Every structure is written in C-alpha cells, then in structure tokens.
C-alpha positions, 0 to 999 in steps of 0.5 A: 752126669746126664745133662740138658743143654737148653740152647743149640743151634744144630740145623743152623749149623747143618744148612747155613755152615754146611756141617754134617753134625754125624761126624766127629768134631775134629773131621768137621774141623778138618774138613773146613781148613782153609775156608774163611767165610764164617768167624769160626771155620774149623773151630767148631765144638758140637756134633751128635758125636760129642753131644753122646760123648758128653752124656748129653741127652737132651737140648733145646735146638732151635729153628732160626730166620729173621725177617729184616725191614729195608732200613735194618742193616742186620742180615736175614730175611726179606719177607716173612714168608721166606724166612718161614720157608728157612725154617721150614728147611731147618725142619727137615733137616731135625726130620731127616736126623730122626730117620736116620735114628740119630735124633728124636723129637720131645714134645709132650710128658709121656715122650719126655720120660720115655727119652729120660728113662732111655738115657738113665740106662747104663747098658753101653750096647743101647744106641741112644738118639739125641732128644730135641725139643723144637724152639723158635728163636725169634718169631719173625717167621710166623707169617700170620698168628694162624702159623704158630698152630701149624708150627705146634702140630710139627713140634714147636714148644718154645718161641723166643718173640725177638732176636737181634734188633727190631721184630714183627712181634717184639724188639730183641737185642741192641734195640729198644721198644715195646712189643707190636699189637702182633705181639700181643697176638702172638702171646695170647696164642702161645698162652692158648697152645701152652708154648713156652715163652723164651724170654732171651733176648727180649730188649728191656722194655719188650721183656717187661712188657712180654711177662706182664701179658703172658700167664703161661711158662717162662724160661731164658734158655740161654743168658748171663748176667748184667751185673758181671757182663754190663751189656743189653744182651744180659739180665739186670738183678731185677729181670733174673728175680722176676724170672725166678718169681715165675719159676723160670730157669735160666741157661748159662751160655758159654759165649766169651763176650757173655762171660766177660766183660770188655771183650773184642770181637775179632781181637780179644782171646779166651786164654788173654781175657782168662775165660774158661768155664769158672767164668760159667760158674761166676755166672751160675752162682749169681743167679744162685744167690739172688735166688737163695737156692740152685732151683733156677739155674741150667745150662743154655750153652749157645755153642757153634752158635755162630762161634766156636773155640775161638770164642768160648771157654779156652778149656772146653775142646768140644761141647762133651767138656761140659762133663768138667762142670760138675768137679767144678761146681763141687769145688765151689760148694754144691752138694751133689742134689744141687749139681744134678739139678744144674745139669738136668734136674731144674730143666726137667722139673720145669718140663714136667710141670709145664707139660702135665 
C-alpha cells in the first residue's frame, strides 16, 4: 500500500553518519562494520531503495542544526550562522539527490498531485523518485526572521520551533518555559508564508503558547502518547485532543524508548522489552480512541533518527517492513478505508487543505 512517512532525517544520515542512501541497507551496514563512533553503526534500516521496496513514496525530510549557548551541554553549533550553514549543506544533499534522479521536492498542490499520480501507477518499468517535503526540525538555524522567507523560497514547508532543550525561539524536549519574543515573530512569519507548524518536540509551556498564537496549519510529525509512555517527549491526552481540534495529523514514531515504558538506553533491547509493531498500533489506537475516528493519525517513523535496529521494533528489519502494518491494523478491526487513511490518506487530506 502506498505509504507516507512524515519524519525522516535523511540528510543527517547522509552527511553526519556518512551513509550513501542510494545503496541497499545491507551494503550500508556492511561498510560500517567495526565503526563505533555512533551507537547505531551497522544497524541502519533506512535507504532510498528500501523506501521504494516499501512503497513509501512521499516523506517529510528534515534539515536540522541546533544552536547551543555556552551553558548548554547538548551537542550543537556555537552560533546560529554555523547552524544555518549546516542546514544549507543538508539542502545541497537533497538537491544532489534530485540531480541524480533519486528524489524530487514536493512543495505545492500541483507537485503533490503529480507525484501521487506517479506513485499510484502500477507500471513496474517506471522509475519512481522519492518525493520529499522539506521540514526544519528546530528553528535555531533561522538566523533572522528574514531567513525564513529565504528558506521558504528553496522549498521549506514545515518548521518545528524547538528540538531538544532550550532554543532561540522556543523550548523543547526536556526543558520548560514559554516562547521567546522572537518565537512569536517566527510564528507570525510562518503564518504569513503558510508554513506548517510542527508541534513535535515543543515542551508543554511552549506547546500551549504556540497553539494559542498560531492560526495556520498544525501537525505533529512524530509523536507518541504520554498515557502509554510517561515522558515529556510524548503528548498528553489533553494535548492530543487540542491537536485533533485543530485538524492536525499525528505521526506515530518507532523509537523504542518512545514506544514502551522504562526503556534504558544502551541496556534495553527490543525483544527484551517486547517492543514490536503491535506496540506502535497501541499508540495509533489510543489517538483514534481520543479522536473518535481514524482521521488524525499517520506514520512519522523517525527511523534512523540517531538510532537503528538496536532501538526500534524487533519485527522491523528495514523501513520497508512498514508494509506489515496494514495486516496488523486489519487484525485489530480497522477497515480497508481506515487503513488507507492511516498509511497515507490523512497526510494527503491535510496537505491538500493546507496547500489549496
């Protein structure tokens, strides 16, 4: 079934993990044998061939570059200008993939409909480029508000104001506090440019403030449920209901520590914690129960978002195994129409409304 994944850190993997994503996953992992500079070496699950194998034809693909103040212990860049330069390198990688015929940017209704038509064509001889919608995870790299329009012109269509910790515009995961005055300027400019607000990673204080001041389109590209895993990275039922009331779609994520409670990084294992794709459906089902329908949930896997097979469902060898979900969902009692909505229809409806 045609599938949309609303959160993949493709350029980060290509440039910071030095992965040639045009290669099969097995080849990427073979080349990484013996490396230990990253916790997930030789455990990758994402590549462009695996996306095609899994019929995942459209993704929301990120740029990311965090600024960290001198007192901030998180990894990141020491100036917004350095963070901006990092995102421009990531943009160059996406453009090189376009030049190589591997990917194509989707940034308006016309390009969306053209791309969906291509992927719905069952001709096996067609070479299908992976469509990508460009998103910025954490806005620290936006040096000035004027830089946002520059980014819009090269295709940026969604922004999450914060990532982890305190940010220049808002506060994110594991931090607290309201948005800065510049954060309010950012929201106004996003609204003017019709850039989607990605509520993912906003801390509770900044979440409520952002939704109170932003009148544009909102989604949560990769978020799970706090009722199932009690951590500030997840959203509470109250927050999920607010997102639903705003017409948002929430992408279910596949990072094991977000899926099952009491995960200990570096010690827990997916099998030891019984973390499989059924757990993902538990989070999906929880959102559906809160909504009273299936219209506000999709996939935002975050696979290879600085973790690999060591920290994702044990019944997922590569991202292509997202195609196991329709059968699992059907076994839970969801109809064919429900499943189509969750695999791609909800994201398409959202985008068609946002870009009309």
